[in-house]
C-alpha positions in Angstrom: 91.7 -19.9 37.5 93.8 -20.5 34.4 90.9 -22.1 31.7 92.7 -24.4 28.9 90.6 -25.0 25.5 88.8 -28.0 25.9 86.2 -29.3 28.0 88.6 -30.5 31.0 88.9 -26.8 32.1 85.5 -27.1 33.7 87.9 -28.6 36.6 85.8 -28.2 40.6 83.1 -27.4 38.4 82.3 -30.3 36.8 81.2 -32.1 40.1 78.3 -29.3 41.0 76.8 -30.1 37.6 76.6 -33.8 38.0 74.6 -33.4 40.7 71.9 -32.0 39.2 71.5 -34.1 36.5 67.9 -35.3 36.0 66.2 -33.3 38.4 63.4 -30.3 37.5 62.1 -27.9 39.2 58.1 -26.8 39.7 58.0 -23.6 38.1 55.1 -22.2 40.4 56.2 -23.6 43.9 59.8 -22.3 43.1 58.0 -18.6 42.4 56.1 -19.0 45.6 59.1 -20.2 47.5 61.6 -17.5 46.2 59.1 -14.6 46.9 58.3 -16.0 50.8 61.9 -16.1 51.2 61.9 -12.0 50.1 59.3 -11.3 53.4 62.9 -12.7 55.5 65.6 -12.4 53.1 64.8 -9.2 50.8 67.1 -8.7 47.4 67.5 -5.1 45.3 65.1 -5.1 42.8 67.6 -5.6 39.9 68.3 -8.9 41.5 64.9 -10.1 41.8 64.2 -9.2 38.4 68.1 -11.0 37.2 66.4 -14.2 39.4 63.7 -14.2 37.5 64.6 -13.6 33.2 67.1 -16.1 34.5 63.9 -19.0 36.1 61.9 -18.5 33.1 65.4 -19.3 31.3 66.1 -22.3 32.7 62.3 -23.4 32.0 62.0 -22.5 28.7 65.1 -24.6 28.0 63.6 -27.3 30.0 65.6 -27.4 33.4 68.7 -27.8 32.7 71.9 -28.5 35.5 73.1 -25.6 34.1 72.6 -23.2 30.9 74.4 -20.7 29.5 73.4 -16.9 28.2 75.2 -14.3 27.3 75.6 -11.1 29.5 74.7 -9.1 26.1 71.0 -11.3 25.9 70.4 -10.4 30.0 71.2 -6.3 29.6 68.8 -6.5 26.6 65.9 -8.3 28.7 67.0 -6.2 31.7 67.7 -2.4 30.4 70.5 -2.6 33.0 74.1 -1.7 32.4 76.3 -3.7 32.7 77.8 -2.8 36.6 73.9 -3.3 36.9 74.2 -6.8 35.8 77.6 -7.7 37.6 76.2 -6.0 40.9 72.8 -7.9 40.6 74.1 -11.7 39.8 76.6 -11.1 42.5 74.0 -10.6 45.1 72.5 -14.4 44.2 75.2 -15.7 44.3 75.8 -14.4 48.1 72.5 -15.2 48.4 73.0 -18.8 47.6 70.5 -18.9 44.7 72.3 -19.2 41.7 76.1 -20.3 40.9 77.6 -18.3 38.3 80.6 -20.2 35.9 82.5 -17.5 34.0 84.1 -19.4 31.0 86.7 -18.5 28.9 87.5 -15.6 26.0 84.1 -14.4 25.3 82.1 -17.5 25.8 78.7 -16.6 28.0 79.0 -17.9 31.4 76.8 -21.4 33.1 74.6 -20.2 35.5 73.4 -22.8 38.0 69.8 -22.0 39.7 69.5 -23.1 43.4 66.0 -25.0 44.1 64.5 -23.2 47.4 61.3 -25.2 47.3 61.8 -27.8 50.3 63.9 -25.4 51.9 62.5 -23.6 55.2 62.7 -19.4 55.4 63.4 -18.1 58.6 60.2 -17.7 59.2 57.3 -18.7 57.3 54.3 -16.3 57.3 51.3 -18.2 57.7 48.3 -18.5 54.8 45.9 -16.2 55.2 42.3 -16.9 56.6 39.6 -16.1 55.0 36.1 -16.4 56.2 32.9 -15.1 55.3 31.3 -11.8 56.2 27.3 -12.7 56.5 25.3 -10.3 54.7 24.1 -7.1 57.3 22.0 -5.9 55.2 19.4 -7.5 53.2 17.3 -5.9 50.1 
């Protein structure tokens, strides 16, 4: 897709951003949903770590509908090679967890995080049922 200078280069991606305006995420609920999802839809450890960093950065930014982060920043935080970062990012995109939108030249790409809250997992795991064990020996 050719990119123009200015704000018009977003083209079809603009509608994606408008959908998320005004929405916020609950950090703990998103984490819980992510780990519940991993039970039935596993990801590589690289993809899991990248998702965690992107979630952290989005949280720190105040949950904008999209945000930018330079690959060099992600590489520094994760300690990956660029090829490992690219593979992990592609895995997250294909899993429907993020959207990665490259920008022209040396501009940092846009990232959009998709909320996992309210989306059922294939086979939800029941919460563990804890019972108190009666004391068998009394001092």
